[in-house]
C-alpha positions as CSV (number, residue, x, y, z in Angstrom):
1,M,0.0,0.0,0.0
2,Y,1.2,3.5,-0.7
3,G,1.6,6.1,2.0
4,I,0.9,3.7,4.9
5,A,3.7,2.9,7.3
6,A,3.9,-0.6,8.7
7,A,2.7,-0.8,12.3
8,T,5.4,-1.7,14.8
9,A,4.8,-3.2,18.2
10,P,5.5,-0.6,20.9
11,T,8.3,-1.5,23.2
12,S,7.8,-1.7,26.9
13,I,9.7,0.5,29.3
14,D,11.0,-0.7,32.7
15,K,11.3,2.0,35.3
16,T,13.1,1.4,38.6
17,V,12.7,3.9,41.4
18,A,14.0,4.4,44.9
19,V,11.6,5.4,47.6
20,I,13.3,7.0,50.5
21,L,11.3,7.3,53.6
22,F,12.2,10.2,55.9
23,K,10.8,12.2,58.7
24,F,11.7,15.5,60.3
25,S,14.1,15.5,63.2
26,N,11.5,16.9,65.6
27,T,9.1,14.1,64.8
28,T,9.2,11.0,67.0
29,T,6.5,8.9,65.4
30,V,6.8,6.9,62.2
31,P,3.8,7.8,60.0
32,Y,3.6,4.5,58.3
33,T,5.6,1.3,57.8
34,K,8.0,0.3,55.1
35,T,5.5,-2.4,54.1
36,T,2.7,0.2,53.7
37,A,5.0,2.3,51.4
38,E,5.9,-0.8,49.3
39,G,2.2,-1.5,48.9
40,V,1.3,2.0,47.8
41,G,4.3,2.1,45.5
42,F,4.5,-1.3,44.0
43,T,2.3,-4.2,45.3
44,N,-1.2,-3.1,46.0
45,A,-3.9,-3.5,43.3
46,N,-4.2,0.3,43.4
47,S,-0.5,1.0,43.6
48,V,1.5,3.6,41.6
49,A,3.1,0.8,39.6
50,N,-0.3,-0.6,38.7
51,Y,-1.6,2.9,37.8
52,Y,1.2,3.3,35.2
53,W,0.8,-0.2,33.9
54,E,-2.9,0.3,33.3
55,N,-2.7,3.9,31.9
56,T,0.1,3.0,29.4
57,W,-1.7,-0.1,28.2
58,G,1.1,-2.3,29.7
59,Q,3.9,-0.3,28.3
60,W,5.5,0.9,31.6
61,R,6.5,-1.5,34.3
62,V,7.5,0.3,37.5
63,S,9.4,-1.4,40.2
64,G,11.8,-0.3,42.9
65,T,13.0,-0.4,46.5
66,V,11.7,1.3,49.6
67,F,14.5,2.3,52.0
68,D,13.4,2.3,55.6
69,W,13.4,5.2,58.0
């Protein structure tokens, strides 16, 4: 066919991020656990990683490490 480019399969993108938990020095309590942050970022059904996976039609895979307080 003339003037029509061949469709190519989109490539997936892997993003690895570091999540660094911190609190101010005048705060004595820990607002949430490392496990909670891992869930919000990577493992829960409504995690940030799942958000990007769904909204890029499976093109972005987000993973990473949560560093404790």
